[in-house]
C-alpha positions as CSV (number, residue, x, y, z in Angstrom):
1,M,120.5,156.7,143.1
2,S,122.3,159.0,145.4
3,E,120.5,161.8,147.4
4,N,122.5,164.5,145.5
5,N,121.4,163.2,142.1
6,T,117.8,163.0,143.3
7,D,117.9,166.7,144.6
8,A,119.5,167.8,141.3
9,L,116.7,166.1,139.2
10,R,114.0,167.6,141.4
11,T,115.6,171.1,140.9
12,W,115.7,170.6,137.1
13,L,112.1,169.5,137.0
14,I,111.1,172.7,138.8
15,V,113.4,175.1,137.0
16,L,113.0,173.8,133.4
17,P,109.2,174.6,133.1
18,I,109.8,178.1,134.4
19,I,112.6,178.7,131.9
20,F,110.5,177.2,129.1
21,I,107.6,179.5,129.9
22,L,109.9,182.6,130.0
23,V,111.6,181.7,126.8
24,L,108.2,181.1,125.1
25,A,107.0,184.4,126.2
26,A,110.2,186.2,125.1
27,V,110.1,184.5,121.6
28,F,106.5,185.2,121.1
29,L,106.8,188.9,122.1
30,A,109.9,189.2,119.9
31,F,108.1,187.9,116.8
32,V,105.0,189.8,117.5
33,N,106.9,193.1,117.7
34,I,108.8,192.7,114.5
35,E,108.3,195.7,112.2
36,G,107.4,195.4,108.5
37,L,105.2,192.3,109.0
38,T,101.5,192.0,108.9
39,T,99.7,190.8,112.0
40,E,99.0,187.4,110.4
41,Q,102.7,187.0,109.5
42,R,103.8,187.9,113.0
43,L,101.4,185.4,114.5
44,D,102.5,182.7,112.0
45,Y,106.2,183.3,112.7
46,G,105.5,183.5,116.5
47,I,103.7,180.2,116.5
48,K,106.5,178.5,114.4
49,A,109.1,179.9,116.8
50,L,107.1,178.7,119.8
51,T,106.8,175.3,118.2
52,T,110.6,175.1,117.5
53,T,111.4,176.3,121.0
54,G,109.0,173.8,122.5
55,T,110.6,171.0,120.5
56,I,114.1,172.1,121.7
57,F,113.0,172.2,125.3
58,A,111.3,168.8,125.0
59,G,114.5,167.4,123.6
60,I,116.4,168.9,126.5
61,A,113.9,167.4,128.9
62,V,114.2,164.0,127.3
63,F,118.0,164.3,127.4
64,I,117.9,165.2,131.1
65,N,115.5,162.4,131.9
66,A,117.7,159.9,129.9
67,F,120.8,161.2,131.7
68,Y,119.3,160.7,135.2
69,A,117.7,157.4,134.1
70,A,121.2,156.2,133.2
71,K,122.4,157.4,136.5
72,R,119.6,155.5,138.3
73,A,120.4,152.4,136.3
74,E,124.1,152.7,137.2
75,A,123.2,153.2,140.8
76,M,120.9,150.2,140.8
77,D,123.7,148.1,139.1
78,K,126.1,149.1,141.8
79,S,123.5,148.3,144.5
80,A,122.8,144.9,142.9
81,M,126.6,144.2,142.8
82,A,126.9,145.3,146.4
83,A,124.0,143.1,147.4
84,N,125.5,140.2,145.4
85,E,128.8,140.6,147.2
86,S,127.0,140.8,150.5
87,A,125.1,137.6,149.7
88,K,128.4,135.9,148.8
89,A,129.9,137.0,152.1
90,A,126.8,135.9,154.0
91,L,127.0,132.5,152.2
92,K,130.7,132.1,153.1
93,N,129.9,133.0,156.7
94,A,127.0,130.5,156.8
95,E,129.3,127.8,155.3
96,A,131.9,128.6,157.9
97,A,129.4,128.5,160.7
98,L,128.0,125.2,159.5
99,K,131.5,123.7,159.2
100,N,132.2,124.9,162.8
101,A,128.9,123.5,164.0
102,V,129.7,120.1,162.4
103,I,133.2,120.2,163.9
104,A,131.8,121.1,167.3
105,E,129.1,118.3,167.0
106,D,131.7,115.7,166.0
107,K,133.9,116.8,168.9
108,Q,131.0,116.5,171.3
109,I,130.1,113.0,169.9
110,T,133.7,111.9,170.2
111,E,133.8,113.0,173.9
112,R,130.5,111.3,174.7
113,F,131.6,108.2,172.9
114,A,134.9,108.0,174.8
115,K,133.2,108.6,178.1
116,A,130.6,105.9,177.4
117,I,133.3,103.4,176.5
118,E,135.1,104.1,179.7
119,Q,131.9,103.8,181.8
120,L,131.1,100.4,180.2
121,G,133.8,98.9,182.4
122,S,132.4,100.3,185.6
123,E,131.5,98.0,188.5
124,K,128.3,99.9,189.1
125,I,125.3,98.6,187.2
126,E,123.7,102.0,186.9
127,V,126.9,103.5,185.4
128,R,127.0,100.7,182.8
129,L,123.4,101.1,181.9
130,G,123.9,104.9,181.4
131,A,126.8,104.1,179.1
132,I,124.8,101.6,177.1
133,Y,121.9,104.0,176.5
134,T,124.4,106.8,175.7
135,L,125.9,104.6,173.0
136,E,122.4,103.9,171.6
137,R,121.7,107.7,171.5
138,I,125.0,108.3,169.7
139,A,124.2,105.6,167.2
140,Q,120.9,107.4,166.5
141,D,122.5,110.9,166.2
142,S,125.5,109.8,164.2
143,P,124.7,107.2,161.5
144,K,128.4,106.9,160.6
145,D,129.1,105.6,164.1
146,H,126.1,103.2,164.1
147,W,127.8,100.0,163.0
148,T,130.9,100.6,165.2
149,I,128.6,101.0,168.3
150,M,126.6,97.9,167.4
151,E,129.9,95.9,167.3
152,I,130.9,97.4,170.6
153,L,127.6,96.3,172.2
154,T,127.8,92.8,170.8
155,A,131.4,92.6,172.1
156,F,130.1,93.7,175.5
157,V,127.6,90.9,175.5
158,R,130.2,88.3,174.5
159,E,132.6,89.5,177.2
160,N,130.1,89.8,180.0
161,A,127.8,86.8,179.3
162,P,130.3,84.1,178.1
163,L,129.0,80.6,177.6
164,K,129.5,78.6,180.8
165,K,131.0,75.2,180.8
166,E,128.6,72.3,180.6
167,H,128.8,71.4,184.3
168,E,128.6,75.0,185.4
169,A,125.5,75.5,183.3
170,R,123.8,72.6,184.9
171,I,124.6,73.9,188.4
172,S,123.6,77.5,187.7
173,E,119.9,77.8,186.6
174,Q,120.3,81.5,186.1
175,P,116.7,82.5,186.8
176,K,117.1,86.0,185.3
177,L,119.4,87.6,182.8
178,S,121.5,90.5,184.2
179,T,119.9,93.9,183.6
180,D,122.8,95.4,181.6
181,I,123.0,92.4,179.2
182,Q,119.2,92.5,178.7
183,A,119.4,96.2,178.0
184,T,122.1,95.7,175.5
185,L,120.2,93.0,173.7
186,T,117.1,95.2,173.6
187,I,119.0,98.0,172.0
188,I,120.5,95.6,169.4
189,G,117.0,94.3,168.7
190,R,115.4,97.8,168.1
191,R,118.3,99.4,166.2
192,N,118.0,101.2,162.9
193,C,119.2,98.6,160.4
194,N,119.2,101.1,157.5
195,N,122.5,102.5,158.8
196,E,124.3,99.2,158.5
197,P,126.7,98.1,155.7
198,N,125.4,95.5,153.3
199,N,126.2,91.8,154.1
200,Q,127.5,92.6,157.6
201,R,126.5,90.4,160.4
202,L,126.3,91.0,164.2
203,N,128.1,88.3,166.1
204,I,126.8,87.1,169.5
205,S,128.3,83.6,169.4
206,R,129.0,81.5,172.4
207,V,127.1,83.6,174.9
208,D,124.9,82.5,177.8
209,I,121.7,84.6,177.4
210,R,119.1,82.2,178.8
211,R,115.7,83.7,179.2
212,A,116.6,86.8,177.2
213,N,113.7,88.8,175.9
214,L,114.1,89.6,172.2
215,N,110.5,89.6,171.1
216,E,110.1,91.3,167.7
217,G,113.8,92.0,167.6
218,K,115.4,93.1,164.4
219,L,118.0,90.3,164.3
220,K,118.4,89.6,160.6
221,R,121.6,87.8,159.6
222,I,122.8,87.7,163.2
223,I,125.3,85.0,164.3
224,L,124.4,83.0,167.4
225,N,126.6,80.0,167.0
226,G,127.0,77.8,170.1
227,A,124.9,80.3,172.2
228,N,122.7,79.2,175.1
229,L,119.2,80.6,174.4
230,Y,117.3,78.3,176.8
231,K,113.8,79.6,177.3
232,A,114.6,82.8,175.5
233,M,111.7,84.9,174.1
234,L,112.0,85.5,170.4
235,I,108.3,85.8,169.4
236,G,107.8,87.6,166.1
237,A,111.5,88.3,165.8
238,D,113.1,88.9,162.4
239,L,115.8,86.2,162.2
240,E,116.1,85.7,158.4
241,E,119.4,84.2,157.4
242,A,120.5,84.0,161.1
243,I,123.0,81.3,162.0
244,F,122.2,79.0,165.0
245,S,124.8,76.3,164.4
246,G,125.2,74.3,167.6
247,T,122.9,76.7,169.5
248,N,120.8,75.6,172.5
249,L,117.3,76.7,171.7
250,Q,115.6,74.3,174.1
251,E,112.1,75.5,175.1
252,T,112.7,78.8,173.3
253,F,109.7,80.7,172.1
254,L,110.0,81.3,168.3
255,S,106.3,81.7,167.6
256,F,105.6,83.7,164.4
257,A,109.4,84.4,164.0
258,K,110.8,85.1,160.5
259,L,113.3,82.3,160.1
260,Q,113.6,82.1,156.3
261,N,117.0,80.7,155.2
262,A,118.2,80.5,158.8
263,T,120.8,77.8,159.6
264,F,120.1,75.5,162.6
265,L,122.9,73.0,161.9
266,A,123.1,70.5,164.8
267,A,121.0,73.0,167.0
268,N,119.1,71.8,170.0
269,L,115.4,72.6,169.3
270,Q,113.9,70.3,171.9
271,S,110.5,71.5,173.0
272,T,111.0,74.7,171.1
273,I,107.8,76.5,170.3
274,L,107.7,77.3,166.6
275,V,104.0,78.0,166.2
276,G,103.3,80.0,163.1
277,A,107.0,80.5,162.4
278,N,108.3,80.8,158.8
279,L,111.1,78.2,158.2
280,Q,111.0,78.3,154.4
281,G,114.5,77.6,153.0
282,A,115.9,77.1,156.5
283,I,118.6,74.4,157.2
284,L,117.8,72.1,160.1
285,E,120.3,69.4,159.2
286,E,121.1,67.2,162.3
287,A,119.0,69.5,164.5
288,N,117.2,67.9,167.5
289,L,113.5,68.5,167.2
290,K,112.3,66.2,170.0
291,G,109.0,67.6,171.3
292,A,109.2,70.8,169.2
293,I,105.8,72.4,168.5
294,L,105.5,73.0,164.8
295,E,101.8,73.9,164.6
296,E,101.1,76.0,161.5
297,T,104.8,76.3,160.8
298,M,105.9,76.9,157.2
299,L,108.3,74.2,156.1
300,Q,108.3,74.6,152.4
301,T,111.8,74.0,150.9
302,T,113.2,73.5,154.5
303,N,116.2,71.2,154.7
304,L,115.4,68.5,157.3
305,R,118.2,66.1,156.4
306,K,119.3,63.9,159.3
307,V,117.1,65.7,161.8
308,K,116.8,64.0,165.1
309,N,113.6,62.9,166.8
310,L,111.4,64.4,164.2
311,E,108.0,62.7,164.1
312,Q,105.4,62.4,161.3
313,W,102.8,64.0,163.5
314,Q,105.0,67.1,163.9
315,I,105.2,67.5,160.1
316,N,101.4,67.0,159.9
317,S,100.9,69.6,162.6
318,A,103.1,72.1,160.9
319,N,100.6,72.2,158.0
320,G,97.3,71.6,159.8
321,D,95.4,68.6,158.3
322,R,97.6,68.4,155.2
323,T,100.4,65.9,155.1
324,T,103.7,67.4,153.8
325,I,105.6,65.3,151.3
326,L,109.3,65.8,151.9
327,P,111.6,66.3,149.0
328,D,113.4,63.2,147.7
329,Y,116.8,64.4,148.6
330,L,116.0,64.2,152.3
331,E,116.8,61.2,154.4
332,Y,113.6,60.0,156.2
333,P,113.8,58.8,159.7
334,K,113.8,55.0,159.8
335,H,110.6,54.6,161.7
336,W,108.8,56.5,158.9
337,Q,109.8,53.8,156.3
């Protein structure tokens, strides 16, 4: 309600009672002084006149109050409409600000992404490491870029740690994996798998990552075909449905690893430590298990067709004192028959 309306109402509330009192007095005096009437008649007419006058003034007061109440309601409606319009404007401003913030953030991520990709090709190890960790941070900040970054990191490993030829591998013992390759593998192993598309696989095939440390790595469904993982550390790693066809896993530590439904077709598992590993449903067809340690390993429904150098004691060791009876569809080694 406006200030003018408020002042007018206040004035009426002050003036109206004064007018009412004056009118009552005038009416009462007028009827009291009428000639030809008895005192009782004068009083009776005066009281009736006062009552009628009071009723009239009460009606006027009600009318004035209703009038200003309507004015107040109208003012409140206008205020509510103005507030609603202000809220709509504020909402639009907030939406525009949010959109601008998203655009600015996307632009910043794009710039960081481009710079990191450029730095991956640097000759300085510290620059490459900075780029690798920057890409990890972008993958965390921007879930939509996660899978692309993981594919870039796996490509970086494939390009910078390619599988050496057989004679080169024998000459070079490679006592330690390069720092940037190990850092990349660590990031891949600790990534947030929830941001990845269904049924997608990371591919690190035909790489030389001997002595790599991937303990407890999240490597489900990863492809490591033909890779050299000699003496690598994969203790407690999640390798369900991973593919190791033709992979060198000689003397690799796979203790307590999750290897359900993994494929080790023609893989080299000589002296591999598989203590407590879960190989349920895994395919080890034509794999070389000479000297592999299978103590307490779970081999239920494992495909051991045409495995090489598998001994009865290894199967017994896999299940403690219990002897595992292999399914009929498997081909037993000749010296078992």
